[in-house]
N, C-alpha and C positions, 0 to 999 in steps of 0.2 A: 703229523707227528704220529709215530708208531708206538705200540705198547712198550718195547724195550727202551724207548727214549724217555719214559716217565717213571719217576720214583716217588714214593709216598713217604712222608715223614710226619712225626707228631707235631702238632701246632705248638709254637713256643708259649702260647697263652694258656695251654691246657695244664691244669693242676690235677694230679691224679694220685690215687692211693690204691695199691694192689692188696687184695684180700684173697689169698689162695689163687685160683685161676681167674677170679673176677677183678674188675677194675672200676673204681668210682672216679668219674671225671667231673671237674668243676672249672669255672672261670671266675676270676675276681670280679668281673663286670656283670655277671648273671647270677640271679638268686637260686636257680635250679641246678641239679646235678644229673648226670647220666650214669647208668650202670651198664657195663659191658660184662656179660656173663659167659661162662664156658669158653667156647672157641673164639668168640669175639674178644674176650679178655686176653686169651693167649695170643691172638693176632696183635693186639695192642702191645703186649710185652715184647713180641718179636720185632716191633717197629722201633726198638731202641736205637737202631741205625736205619737210615733211609733204605727202602727196598722197593723193587718192582712188584707188581701184583703176582707175577709168576714166581719170583723168589719167595714171597710170603706164602703163596699157595704150596710151593714145593716143601717148605719147612713144615707147614701144617700137615701136608700129606704124609711126610715122614713120621711125624708124631702119632698120627692116627693109622698108619700103615694102609693107606688107600691111594689109588692112582691120582696124580695131580689133576688130571683132566676132570675128575669127579667133583673137584671143589673149586677149580680156578674161577669159574663164573660166579660162584657164591662169594669168593674173596673179592673179586672186582666190585660186586654189588655192595659188600660191606665197606670197602674203601670209598666208594661213591657216597654212601650214606654218611660215613664219618666225615667226609669232606663237606657235604651239604650242611652238616651240623657244626662245622668249624673245628673239629678235633684233629683232622689231618690236613696237610697241605700237599700240593703237587709240586714237584720240582722237575724241570726238564733238563736233560743232559745236553749241554751245548756241544755241537759238533764243531771242532776246530779244524779249519782247513789250512794246509801249509801255506806260508807266505810265498807268493809268486815272485817277489822282488829280489 
């Protein structure tokens, strides 16, 4: 599976509250909360629709007026961390082949 075949989306179990650029994340089944500050909070807000890591990095690069290459690796690391903590999920784009029949 290649990078363009993967999109990230917010987990449906995530309950969140936005406070300026920051985001407080909670789950009904866990007693603790997580805080996403600054750029991580903005990244969460941009995930209001499923996105690839490159699309998310491009949007953040535009906001900060920096080259996408400068932050793409950090965005991938953030998405991996959020996935490990259960806040985002990976969705793969199914490739549909034409019916030969």
